Structures are given as structure tokens and as C-alpha cells.
N, C-alpha and C positions, 0 to 999 in steps of 0.2 A: 610460469608457465603458462601463457593466455588461451593455450588451447585448450586446457583443462579449466580456465577460470570461469565457474557458475554463472556469476554475475556480466561476464563479457558475452559469454556464450548466449545468454537470453536476449542481450541486445543484438547481437548478430543475427538470432535466429526469426526476430519478430514480426519484420516485415513481410518475410516471406510464409510466415505461419498464418498469416490469413486471420488474425483474431477479429471477429467480427465487431463493428463500430456502434458506435449510439448507444445499446443496453446499458444499464449497469450491471458489474461484474462480479461476480466471487472467487475470491482466488485461494485456491488450497495447495497446501505446499508439505512433504515431508521427506526425509531423508538427510544425510549428514551436508547436503548443499543446501537447503531449504532457505536458510536465510539470505545468502547471497543471491539465490534467484528470487526470490520475494522483494528484494531490494529493487532489484532490477525490473520487476513487474511492474511494481506500485509506483515509481517513478514513469514509466512509460504510460500506465493509465491514468495516473494524477486522481480525480476527482470521481472518477468513473468507479473507484473499488467503493462496493457497498458492503460488503461483508466478508471476511476472510478468517482460516484457520492456519496454524503453522504449525508442526510438528519439528522441534528441532534437537540436535544431540545435547547433552547436560552441559550447563557451563555456559551457551552461546545465544542465550534469550537476548534478543534487541528489540527494542520499539518499532513496529514497523508501520505505526496509525492505528487511531482512534479505533477505526473499523476492524481491524485484524488482531484476533484472540492468536497468543504465541503460548504452546507447552514444550516443556523439557520432556525429553523421554532417555531412557538408555537402551545401548548396543554393547552386544550382541544378541545379550538374552535380556527378554522383556522383564518391565516389573509392574505393580500396582499404576506407576507414572502413566506407562506406555498405554494400558487402559483406558484411564482417563481420558488421555489424549485421543484416544480412537473413537472414545465415544463422541468427546466434542466435536472432530472432525465427522462423525457420521450426523451430527445433528445441523452443523453447519451446512453439508451437503442436502440433507433434506428439505431446508428451509432455502435453498437456491433456486432462482429462477432467472431467466435471461441468459446471459453468457458467463461460463466458467472456466476461468486458469486453472490449470493445474498442474505444480512444478514437482515432478517426480527424480527422486537421486538415490544412490545407492543409499543402504539402509534403513530405507521407508518401509522394507518388510516387517524389521522389528519394530518401528515406531508404529505400523497400523495394525497392535495386536487388539484385538476384539475377540475373544473367546464365543464359540457357538456355543447353544444351549445345551449343557450337560458336558461341557469341556472346561477344565479350569484352569486358572495361569500357570498352576505348577505344571501340569501335563504337557502344555506346550513348552514350558522351558526345559523339562526332563528331555522330550522330543528334540528339542530343537541341539540342546548340551549332546547328546548320546549322538546325533549325526555331525556335528562339527567336530565331535574329537574321532570318530571314525576316517573322518577326510571324505565326507559327502561333499559331493560338488554342490554349487548354488542351486542347479536345477532340482536335485533332488530334496535340498534343505525347505526350497520355494514350494514344492509339489506338497511336503508335508504339512507345512504350513498352511498351505491352503484348503486343506481339508478340515483344519481344527479350527478355521476362521471365519469370521464373518465378512469383512472388505476386502479380503483378498481374491485373485479369479474373479474378479468383475463386480465385486461386491458393493466397491464404491459408486462407479460407474453407475449401476442399476437404482441407486440413490439420484441420481441428477436425471430424470428422466426429463424432467422440464426445463432443461438447458442445451444448448450448445456450447458443447466443450473441447475446447485446445488442451493437450498436454504436451508440456516441454519436457524432455526427457534426457536428463544427464546419465550415459549409461554406464553401470558397473557391470555390466555381463558380455563377455566376448559373443559376439555375433548380433550382438543388440536385439535379442528377441524380447519383445514387449511382455509376453505373457509371463517370461520368469522375473524381468527388474521390477525390484519392490514387490514380487509375488502377483505382477499383473493387475493392481486395482480397479483398471479402467477397460480389461480386456475378459469378454465373455458374453455370453448371450445375453442380452437387453442392454448393451454397452455401444454407448454410439457417441464416441471421441475421436477426433483425430491427433494424431501422434506425430510429436516433430522430435527426431533424437538430435540434441543438440552439441552434445561432445560425447566422446569415447576413449577407450584406451587406445584405438588405431589412431586416433586424432593426437594424442598424448606421446605415442611412441613416433609417429611422424615428424612432431615438430623435435623433439628430442634428435631424430637422425637429422634435421634442418641444420639443427643448433653446431651439433658435432663437425658438421660439413664447413658450417661458416667458419669453425674455428681451426678448420683445416685439418681435421681428422677425416680419412676417407672411410665413410660408411660400407661395406660390403654385401651385407646382408641385414634387412630387417624383417623379424618375423613378428605374426600377429596370432600366434596359436598355442602360446603356452597356457597349458591345463594340465592338473593330475597333481599328483606328489612332488613336493618344492627340491626335496634330496635329489630324485633320477631327474628332472627337471635339470638341475645344476649340474649335475654331472655328463648330461649329455652334451648341455652348450658347451661347456669346457672342452669336452673332447673335440669339439668342433671347431675349436679356434685354432688349433697348429698351424695352420696355414696362413694366418694373417701376418702382413707384413709390420715392420716399424709404422707406428701412425695409422693403422687401421682399427676398426671398432665392429661388432655386432651388435645390433640395438633389438631387443625383444618384448614383448609386452604378454599378458595373459592374467590368470586368476589360479593360484597355488593353491596346494591345501596340503594338510597333515595329519596325518592317520595316527593320532599319539596312543592309541590301545591304551593300557594300563599305566603307562607313564604319568610321572607328576610334574614335570619340570615345564621350566618357562621358557617361553620362545613364541617363534612366528615365523610363515613361510617363507618370507623374504630372508630374513635371517639364516632359516636354513638352505637355502639357495645358494645366497652366498658364501657360505661355509662349505658346501659340498662342493661348488664349483671351484672354490679357492683349494681344497685339497688336490685336484686335478689339473689347474694351470700347471702349463710346463715349464714356467720359470718367473724369475721375479718383475722381469720387463712387463708380463701380463696382470691385470688387473679387473675385479668385475663389482661393478656398482649395481646395489637392486634394493630399491624402494617403493613403500605402496603409499600410492598416491593421496591418500586420505591421512597421512602422517602417522598411522595406529597399526604396526605390525604384530598382531596377535595382543594378548594380554601385557604389553611390555609399554617401554617409554621410548622406545625405538621407533622409526619409519623402517627401518632395514639396515642393511651393511654393507661394507666395503673392505673388500681382503684382494691383498695381493698374493701373486703366487710366489713359491720357492719358499715355504713356512719351514719353521726351523723344526727338528724332531719333536721338541717338548709341546709346540703348539700344535702339531697335528694330530698327536696322540690326545692330547686334549679336544680337540675340536672332534675327531673321531669317535671317541666315548661320548661329548655332550650328543651329537646327530643320532648314536642308536639310541640315548634315552631322550630325545626330543627335549634337550634342557641345555638350548644352545645360548640364550641370553648372558649367563654369566660369563660366557667365553667370549663372546661380543664386547662386554665390557671390560675382561682382565685384559685384552688384547688392543683395546681402543679403537674396534672395527665400527663402531656404532653410527649410524644415521640416523639424525636427529632432527624434527621439523617442527614438533607439535601437530594439533588438528589442523588441518590446511582449509577444510568448510570445501571440499572437493572429495569425489570420489570416483576415480575411474581405472578400478584394478592397479595393478603390479606394472611396474619399469625395470628391463635389465638390461645394462651398458657393459660388453665383455671389449676390453682394450688392449692393445699392446702398445706401449709406449715407444716414443720416436727414440 
């Protein structure tokens, strides 16, 4: 899907972004799409790249040129590797002058973990985990992180006072709020960065809808506002498909959460949405596919799930129990419902397609 391809998105936006010419450039990148975004920027800048620091997901390190340091970090809970990478990012920013190109993508908040004085990494991990398990949305989570850390809420931008800064943003936040994406490292008092949103969930679901239409599927609705508990969203979406004619579909996108409470099961919001919707679909000619665009749905090997209606009684009972316990991945595996892609190198939230087969 080129709409969410970070390499192509940087290239498409480059000319209109107005990156100043002439001066040497410092490149800073963080988040799940940092490698692909940096490859595009380095190709476009050529020998103007004077220095750089990239923080990427573990296992994705690549050689991006002798001037660019690359660090691996963990997600969603930060580790000492994240703190080391964030310190390197801060050093590179403090030394920068002239022009700075910053490449921001989802996951960048965890990557830029640099605790404030008196705050421990263990405290940041505990607060983050508690909020995620309670079903907190990205706004609540990143506000809490900003209070505890140095580079968030404009902290990185305040280190770039000697630079003319342009930020290319791959948005993983519905509505593209710049203060929330990666916890707004360039947004706040004392910051002077120009932001360009180069791709988002809206672009992804529009592309999915267009692709379905090219294949002869009648897309009757495109929703861009899915937020909140995944199972509730699945039920609501399924309730709305009864009027679909054969060969028609609904496309939706957003960011779902799961409040697991004291549950200890394994799953993810995309799998929960798909299973909850599958229970409500009115017949076996209806189906739902849900996937996370980064290829990772919770702490599982699945990107999401695909479920047809008309589930057998035993399957329904097992899925209902799994949803109650927030332990859905076992049922996804058992019934062969999983969608797998591996890490995709992009991150623009979740995509849902409900369809009635012809």
C-alpha cells in the first residue's frame, strides 16, 4: 500500500515541504518507520548530510551512511537501550546547526525515552504499562510520558535552537495532533519547527476503499473515527452491515484499545475487534478483516484477524470466552483466523473492512 509507505511518502512530500537548500543537514529519525524515512531523506540530500541519529525498532538496523548513527530500541515498553538511544539523539541535536530534517513516526515516543531528573526507567515502564493495560488512549499515555521525560513535549525541539527545522510526520494519531504523535518532541514553547504530515490512517483507508472499488466492490461507507474499546467497536460495526447488498463493503480506520484489567490472556485490539464483529455478523456471506498497519497487534505474532459470519456453536462459545478473558490469540490460532505480515516498517493505525460477498 503506497499510501502508507514511508519511503514513498517522504519522496512525495519533499519538494512541497520546503527543505532549505545549501547548508549541511542533520537528520534525526525515530519511530517504527525511521529506517525507510531516513533512506528516502539521505537519497534526496546526498552529500549534504553532515550528521544524523536514527532510532529504529529492534532487528531493523541498516547502514544509512557513515554520517548517520543508528540505534535499536524496544517498543512499547522502553529499556536501557531506549535510554541510550535517546541520549545519543539529544547529543546529536545539541551539536546540530544549519538545517535539521526530523523524521517522526509512531512508536517514536517509546524510542525517545530520556527520564527527567529523579525519575527512573522502572517508573516510566510501570506508568506506561498500567495505562496501556487499562485501555488508555494515546493522548492519555503520551501526556503521562511527557511529564516524566526530557525530550517529549518540545524537549527535542528546544535543543535545535541553532537549526532551521523541517519535520516529516507519519501520523499514528487519529486527527494528526502534532503534540501527541511521538509525544510532540518538536511541539512546545521554544520550538521552531515546520511540520508536514506525509501519511496517516485517513490516507490508508482511502487507499483501501479505492482498491476495493477498482476490484468491483461497492464501498458504501468510509469511517475515519474508530476509537475506544475494540470489542465495542466490532459489535457496533457489525450491527451496521445488515443493509449491505451482495458485493458491498464498509471501510473503517482508527486506533482501538483493550482494557485488560486483571486478565492475563494474550491478544490484541485488532483481533478483539474482528472476533467481536464476527459474533454479530448476520450470516456466513458476511466477513470482516482487521489489521494493524505496523504488522503487530499486541504482544502476538498476528497483525490482526479475518472472520466470517455464521460461526458454529462451539466456535462461538470459545470466542465469547476468549473475549471475556481478553485471551483471543489462542482462538485466532485455533480457527485459522490470523492475519500475519511481520513488521511492515510503517505505522498508521488500524484498518477494518466489512464485506458482504457476492
